[in-house]
C-alpha positions in Angstrom: -94.4 45.2 -41.4 -92.7 48.6 -41.6 -90.4 47.4 -44.4 -93.5 46.0 -46.3 -95.2 49.4 -45.9 -92.1 51.2 -47.2 -91.9 48.9 -50.2 -95.6 49.4 -50.9 -95.3 53.1 -50.6 -92.4 53.2 -53.1 -94.4 51.0 -55.5 -97.3 53.4 -55.4 -95.1 56.5 -55.8 -93.3 54.9 -58.8 -96.7 53.9 -60.3 -98.2 57.3 -60.0 -95.1 58.9 -61.5 -95.1 56.5 -64.5 -98.9 56.9 -64.9 -98.4 60.6 -65.3 -95.9 60.0 -68.0 -98.2 57.5 -69.7 -101.0 60.1 -69.8 -98.6 62.3 -71.8 -97.5 59.4 -74.1 -100.3 56.8 -74.2 -98.9 55.0 -77.3 -95.4 54.4 -75.8 -95.3 50.6 -75.5 -92.3 50.4 -73.1 -93.9 53.0 -70.9 -97.2 51.1 -71.0 -95.4 47.9 -69.9 -93.4 49.4 -67.0 -96.5 51.2 -65.8 -98.5 48.0 -65.9 -95.7 46.3 -64.0 -95.8 48.8 -61.2 -99.6 48.9 -61.2 -99.8 45.1 -60.8 -97.1 45.0 -58.1 -98.6 47.9 -56.2 -102.1 46.4 -56.3 -100.7 43.1 -55.0 -99.2 44.7 -51.9 -102.3 45.3 -49.8 -103.4 41.6 -50.3 -100.3 40.6 -48.3 -101.7 42.3 -45.2 -103.6 39.6 -43.2 -106.5 41.8 -42.2 -107.1 43.1 -45.8 -106.6 39.6 -47.2 -109.3 38.2 -44.8 -111.7 40.9 -45.9 -111.0 40.2 -49.5 -111.6 36.5 -49.0 -114.9 37.2 -47.3 -116.0 39.4 -50.2 -114.8 37.3 -53.1 -114.4 33.8 -51.9 -112.1 31.5 -50.0 -108.5 31.6 -51.1 -109.2 34.5 -53.5 -106.8 36.9 -51.8 -103.7 34.7 -52.2 -104.7 33.8 -55.8 -105.3 37.4 -56.8 -102.1 38.5 -55.2 -100.0 35.9 -57.0 -101.7 36.5 -60.3 -101.0 40.3 -60.0 -97.3 39.5 -59.2 -97.1 37.2 -62.2 -98.7 39.8 -64.5 -96.2 42.4 -63.1 -93.2 40.1 -63.9 -94.6 39.5 -67.4 -95.1 43.3 -67.9 -91.5 43.8 -66.9 -90.4 41.3 -69.5 -92.5 43.2 -72.1 -90.8 46.4 -71.1 -87.4 45.1 -72.2 -88.9 43.4 -75.3 -90.7 46.6 -76.4 -87.5 48.6 -75.7 -85.8 46.6 -78.4 -88.6 47.8 -80.8 -89.6 46.1 -84.1 -92.3 43.6 -85.0 -90.2 40.7 -83.6 -90.5 42.2 -80.1 -94.3 42.2 -80.3 -94.4 38.6 -81.5 -92.1 37.6 -78.7 -94.3 39.4 -76.2 -97.3 37.4 -77.4 -95.5 34.1 -77.2 -94.3 35.0 -73.6 -98.0 35.4 -72.7 -98.5 31.7 -73.2 -96.5 30.6 -70.1 -98.2 33.3 -68.1 -101.6 32.1 -69.0 -100.7 28.5 -68.4 -99.2 29.4 -65.0 -102.4 31.3 -64.0 -104.6 28.3 -65.0 -102.5 26.0 -62.9 -102.8 28.4 -59.9 -106.6 28.6 -60.4 -106.9 24.8 -60.6 -104.6 24.3 -57.5 -106.6 26.8 -55.5 -110.0 25.2 -56.3 -108.5 21.8 -55.5 -108.1 22.8 -51.8 -111.4 22.2 -49.9 -113.2 25.6 -49.5 -113.6 25.2 -45.7 -109.9 25.1 -45.1 -108.7 27.0 -48.2 -108.1 30.3 -46.4 -106.2 28.7 -43.6 -103.9 26.5 -45.9 -103.3 29.2 -48.5 -102.7 31.9 -46.0 -100.2 29.9 -44.1 -98.6 28.5 -47.3 -99.1 25.0 -46.0 -97.1 23.4 -48.8 -97.1 20.0 -47.2 -100.4 19.7 -48.9 -100.0 18.9 -52.6 -102.4 21.4 -54.2 -100.9 24.2 -52.1 -97.4 23.1 -53.0 -98.3 23.0 -56.7 -99.7 26.5 -56.3 -96.6 28.1 -54.8 -94.1 26.1 -56.7 -95.6 26.9 -60.1 -95.8 30.6 -59.2 -92.3 30.6 -57.9 -90.8 28.9 -61.0 -92.5 31.3 -63.3 -91.1 34.3 -61.4 -87.6 32.7 -61.5 -87.9 32.4 -65.3 -89.3 35.9 -65.8 -86.9 37.7 -63.5 -83.8 35.8 -64.7 -84.7 36.9 -68.2 -84.9 40.5 -67.2 -81.6 40.4 -65.3 -79.8 39.6 -68.6 -81.5 42.5 -70.4 -81.0 44.9 -67.5 -77.2 44.3 -67.5 -77.1 44.6 -71.3 -78.8 47.9 -71.4 -76.8 49.2 -68.4 -73.6 48.6 -70.3 -75.0 50.5 -73.3 -76.3 53.5 -71.3 -74.8 56.6 -69.6 -75.3 57.9 -66.1 -77.7 58.4 -64.4 -79.7 55.9 -66.5 -76.8 53.4 -66.4 -76.7 53.6 -62.6 -80.4 53.1 -62.4 -80.3 50.1 -64.6 -77.5 48.6 -62.6 -79.7 49.0 -59.5 -82.6 47.4 -61.3 -80.4 44.5 -62.4 -79.1 44.0 -58.9 -82.7 44.1 -57.5 -83.8 41.6 -60.1 -80.9 39.3 -59.4 -81.7 39.3 -55.7 -85.4 38.8 -56.5 -84.5 35.8 -58.7 -82.4 34.4 -55.9 -85.1 34.9 -53.3 -87.7 33.2 -55.6 -85.4 30.3 -56.2 -84.8 29.8 -52.5 -88.6 30.0 -51.8 -89.3 27.4 -54.5 -86.7 25.1 -52.9 -88.4 25.6 -49.5 -91.7 24.6 -51.1 -90.2 21.3 -52.3 -88.6 20.7 -48.9 -91.8 21.2 -47.0 -93.8 19.1 -49.5 -91.4 16.1 -49.0 -92.2 16.3 -45.3 -89.0 18.1 -44.1 -88.8 21.2 -42.1 -87.4 24.6 -43.1 -85.7 26.5 -40.2 -87.8 29.6 -39.4 -84.7 31.8 -39.6 -84.1 30.7 -43.2 -87.7 31.3 -44.2 -87.7 34.7 -42.6 -84.4 35.5 -44.3 -85.9 34.7 -47.7 -88.8 37.0 -47.1 -86.4 39.8 -46.0 -84.3 39.2 -49.1 -87.4 39.4 -51.3 -88.5 42.7 -49.8 -85.0 44.1 -49.9 -84.6 43.2 -53.6 -88.0 44.9 -54.3 -86.7 48.1 -52.7 -83.5 48.0 -54.7 -85.4 47.4 -57.9 -87.7 50.4 -57.1 -84.8 52.6 -56.3 -83.3 51.8 -59.7 -86.6 52.6 -61.4 -86.8 56.1 -59.8 -83.1 56.8 -59.5 -82.6 58.4 -63.0 -85.5 60.8 -62.5 -84.5 61.7 -59.0 -81.0 62.5 -60.0 -82.2 64.5 -63.0 -84.6 66.5 -60.9 -81.9 67.1 -58.2 -79.6 68.5 -60.9 -82.3 70.7 -62.3 -83.5 72.1 -58.9 -81.0 75.1 -58.8 -82.1 76.2 -62.3 -85.7 75.5 -61.5 -85.5 77.6 -58.3 -83.7 80.5 -60.0 -86.4 80.7 -62.7 -89.2 80.4 -60.2 -87.7 83.4 -58.2 -87.2 85.4 -61.4 -90.7 84.6 -62.5 -92.2 86.1 -59.4 -89.6 89.0 -59.3 -90.7 90.0 -62.8 -94.3 90.4 -61.7 -94.3 94.1 -60.8 -92.9 95.1 -64.2 -95.0 92.5 -66.0 -98.3 93.7 -64.4 -97.5 97.3 -65.5 -96.7 96.4 -69.0 -99.6 93.9 -69.3 -102.0 96.7 -68.2 -100.5 99.0 -70.8 -100.2 96.4 -73.7 -102.7 93.5 -73.0 -102.4 92.3 -76.6 -98.8 91.2 -75.9 -100.0 88.5 -73.5 -99.0 85.1 -74.9 -101.3 83.0 -72.8 -104.1 83.4 -70.3 -103.2 85.4 -67.2 -103.1 83.2 -64.0 -104.8 84.5 -60.8 -102.4 86.0 -58.2 -103.0 83.1 -55.8 -102.5 80.4 -58.4 -99.5 82.3 -59.7 -98.0 82.3 -56.3 -98.4 78.7 -55.5 -98.1 77.0 -58.9 -95.0 74.9 -59.2 -95.7 73.2 -62.5 -94.2 74.2 -65.8 -92.0 76.8 -64.2 -89.7 76.9 -67.2 -92.5 77.6 -69.6 -94.0 80.3 -67.4 -90.6 81.9 -66.8 -89.9 82.0 -70.6 -93.4 83.4 -71.3 -93.0 86.1 -68.7 -89.6 87.2 -69.9 -90.9 87.4 -73.5 -94.0 89.4 -72.5 -91.9 91.9 -70.5 -89.5 92.3 -73.4 -92.3 92.7 -75.9 -93.9 95.3 -73.6 -90.7 97.3 -73.4 -90.4 97.2 -77.2 -93.9 98.6 -77.5 -93.0 101.3 -74.9 -89.6 102.2 -76.3 -90.8 105.0 -78.7 -92.3 106.8 -75.7 -89.0 106.1 -73.7 -87.1 107.7 -76.5 -89.6 110.6 -76.6 -89.1 111.5 -72.9 -85.5 110.4 -72.5 -83.8 111.2 -75.7 -80.3 109.7 -75.9 -80.6 108.4 -72.4 -83.0 105.7 -73.6 -80.1 103.9 -75.3 -77.4 104.7 -72.8 -76.0 101.4 -71.5 -74.4 103.2 -68.5 -77.8 104.4 -67.3 -78.6 103.2 -63.8 -81.5 100.8 -63.3 -83.3 103.5 -61.1 -83.1 106.0 -64.0 -84.4 103.4 -66.4 -87.4 102.8 -64.0 -88.1 106.5 -64.0 -88.0 106.6 -67.8 -90.5 103.8 -67.8 -92.8 105.8 -65.6 -92.4 108.9 -67.7 -93.0 106.9 -70.9 -96.2 105.4 -69.5 -97.4 108.8 -68.5 -96.6 110.2 -72.0 -98.5 107.3 -73.6 -101.5 108.0 -71.3 -101.4 111.7 -72.2 -101.5 110.8 -75.9 -98.0 112.1 -76.9 -97.4 111.5 -80.5 -94.2 109.4 -81.1 -92.4 107.6 -83.8 -93.4 104.0 -84.6 -89.7 103.1 -84.7 -88.8 100.8 -81.7 -85.5 101.3 -80.0 -83.4 99.0 -77.8 -84.0 99.7 -74.1 -82.8 98.0 -70.9 -80.8 95.4 -72.9 -78.0 93.4 -71.2 -74.6 95.2 -71.3 -72.1 94.2 -73.8 -70.0 91.2 -72.7 -72.9 89.6 -70.8 -74.2 87.9 -73.8 -77.7 87.9 -75.3 -78.9 84.6 -73.9 -82.1 84.2 -71.9 -80.4 84.4 -68.4 -78.7 87.7 -69.2 -81.9 89.2 -70.4 -83.8 87.8 -67.4 -81.2 89.4 -65.0 -81.6 92.8 -66.7 -85.4 92.6 -66.6 -85.4 91.4 -62.9 -83.2 94.4 -62.0 -85.6 96.8 -63.8 -88.6 95.1 -62.2 -87.2 95.5 -58.7 -86.3 99.1 -59.3 -89.8 99.7 -60.7 -91.3 98.2 -57.6 -89.2 100.4 -55.3 -90.2 103.5 -57.4 -93.8 102.6 -57.3 -93.9 102.1 -53.5 -91.8 105.1 -52.7 
């Protein structure tokens, strides 16, 4: 039960993650397909819980939980096939996807007929226990199992092909997906054999039946790990940079607030509230870049006053950050007093030579000035 809960949780996490991506790119066919796959598989999970299945049967009708669960799994397998087909692009892929829908529809029709062939008064009991010694129940589970073997076996070949063509971490993720699908194909094949064995009146050892279920759940976990692996690795690699920029974004706030108050027209976007600014974790890179640009633009606007009050010190690269902070204060005071200055901007608080002119060097210089400004303001 705990492993089933883990698998279901991973499915829902993966679905939500892909659904967010789909909202940003709703016309991406491969993304639509993989999101549909995860949605179908995730929706099927609760129907595997006995209590929820019983409630569903009471609400919809006898045997509906098992039928719906299997249909969702079949649709998920078909959607996974479509993901690989659409990834190949071209009109041929769309035609192939439409043709592949025919076996799916035929399989679902067989499942519906098989379900209705079981007497309604014992349908929940026989379907719930997978009593495949009864012919309609055997047809139901054998048909579903054979379709899954076909669908997953097809996707294994495509997964391995794309894994060989890709680079890490995507390649590693595809190898995990391929491994998970291979194990899933094996588990579905074994379970289909078990259906035939039971239908012919023979007995399947409980240990083997339980092992097939464990293999199926384990293969699903490996598959899901492969789906999320590239994104997890990419995010993990990006975390240090993300954290540095988040810190710099907040460290620039004292200087940014001062310059924003003096030159509000330099704001590139709406100003977030202090509480939202503190706890917002989204779009950190965009916010960081915007704040650096706004601080630099504010200093450019202030630079004529800095030159007026500081003279040659304004462009002195050896000037300490504390002295630069004092020049900022004096320049702001001069601007407030209406001191007449030149309209010519000058370079001020630029990175020292040798540190480069890239964003990180400029950020470091502005952060140092912002911290010095905060110390000066609170002294």
